[in-house]
C-alpha angles and dihedrals in degrees: 000000000000118000112257116246115242113251125227108248091204124086113234123200104015127063111281102234134162111351092004091062109090145161100012100106098129094043091047093051092049094047095047090048090052091047092050089052095048094245121161108240132191117200106205123181139117120283117287095022094119103259094140093044091051092049093047092048092051090049091048091054096047097043090045091055092047092238100124143008115241131196124178126209124183104217092195086072094051106066096161135045090247093052089045092053091046093048092045093052092046093048094049091049096045099039103033111023109099119252088242092059091051092049090049091050092050092048093050093048088075090063100043094096094050124097090229120072117213120207120221120194125185120191123205092245092055098250116134 
């Protein structure tokens, strides 16, 4: 019987999330602390060293705990100031705006072409 080849425990190509994310405990703790404190952080390392995976894991932890709001913007897809502004606005709306705000916006879109303007108010306790 031939000897089995050892397998690489690290995921290569996709982001290493959940069980695939390993051995970055100190870096993760430092990054989440900086994010909680509103620090600007630069992750600098050669390609394929797990920068994006580390950033996504930190965001998962903080968003999951309700501590911070996180929006991600890929600057490689925003080559001009205009595209950057458009992508930033879209990302903030999609990643940070509450689901209730989006539902309200969709409901009000039906009335935008009318000459009357309805007012919708939502209170925190759910009463209208």
